[in-house]
Each structure stands twice: as structure tokens, then as C-alpha cells.
C-alpha positions in Angstrom: 192.5 85.2 78.7 193.1 84.9 82.4 192.4 81.6 84.1 190.1 81.7 87.1 190.7 79.1 89.8 187.8 78.3 92.2 188.6 78.6 95.9 187.4 75.4 97.8 187.6 77.3 101.1 184.4 79.1 100.1 182.5 75.9 100.8 183.9 75.8 104.3 182.8 79.5 104.7 179.3 78.5 103.6 178.9 75.9 106.3 180.2 78.3 109.0 178.6 81.6 108.0 175.2 82.7 109.4 172.7 84.7 107.4 173.1 88.3 108.7 169.5 89.5 107.9 166.0 88.7 107.0 163.6 85.9 107.9 166.4 83.4 108.4 168.8 85.7 110.3 171.4 83.6 112.2 170.7 80.4 110.1 173.8 78.9 108.6 173.9 79.6 104.9 174.0 75.9 104.1 170.8 75.4 106.1 168.7 78.0 104.2 165.7 76.4 102.6 165.8 76.2 98.8 162.5 78.1 98.5 164.0 81.1 100.3 167.0 81.0 98.0 164.6 80.8 95.0 162.7 83.7 96.3 165.8 85.8 96.7 167.0 84.8 93.2 163.6 85.8 91.7 163.7 89.2 93.4 166.6 90.4 91.3 169.4 88.0 92.3 171.9 88.0 95.1 173.7 91.1 96.3 177.2 91.8 95.1 180.2 90.8 97.3 181.2 87.7 99.1 177.8 87.1 100.8 176.0 87.3 97.5 178.5 84.9 96.0 178.1 82.4 98.8 174.3 82.6 98.6 174.5 82.1 94.9 176.7 79.0 95.4 174.3 77.5 97.9 171.4 78.2 95.5 173.2 76.4 92.7 174.2 73.5 94.9 170.7 73.0 96.2 168.8 73.5 93.0 171.1 71.0 91.2 170.4 68.4 93.9 174.0 68.0 95.2 173.4 69.4 98.7 174.8 66.2 100.1 178.1 67.9 99.4 177.3 70.6 102.0 176.3 68.0 104.6 179.7 66.3 104.2 181.6 69.5 104.4 179.6 70.7 107.4 180.3 67.4 109.2 184.0 67.6 108.5 184.7 71.4 108.7 181.7 72.9 110.5 182.4 74.6 113.8 178.8 75.4 114.6 176.4 73.0 116.3 174.4 71.1 113.6 170.8 72.3 113.1 168.3 69.6 113.9 
């Protein structure tokens, strides 16, 4: 069986990528509200590809209560202005 190694750079991408569509267009993925992620998840899950994987990752982080991780990564590696 092949070993899969997670790529920690994906978390940096999450704090620097903006939502490309929908109600929260142009919002950083890390700043999406959990209820919106829950809604997307309940509508059949996240789309395939990198964006879907990043949204799924944010969903897991936020629903498991470890979103402080995203705040720390955004502070250290974010290149966008923090959302207030």
C-alpha cells in the first residue's frame, strides 16, 4: 500500500485563497463561516479538485474546533489584509 504524505502548504493556500463564487465570493477560505461550509457539505459535499479539498479541510478544521490553527497560519503566512 502506498503511503500518503499530507502537504502542509495546503494550509498556507487556505489562508491566501479567496472563494471564487457564491454568496461569499472574494472571502478568504479561512474566513468562511462554518454554517456556510455546513450548508455546502449538506448539499452533496464539496466539488472535486483542489478547491473542494481546501473547502473540505476548512470544514473539518472549523467543525472540530481547531480553527485557532488557521488564525496562527494566517498571521504568519497570510499575504492578504486580515478581515475584521
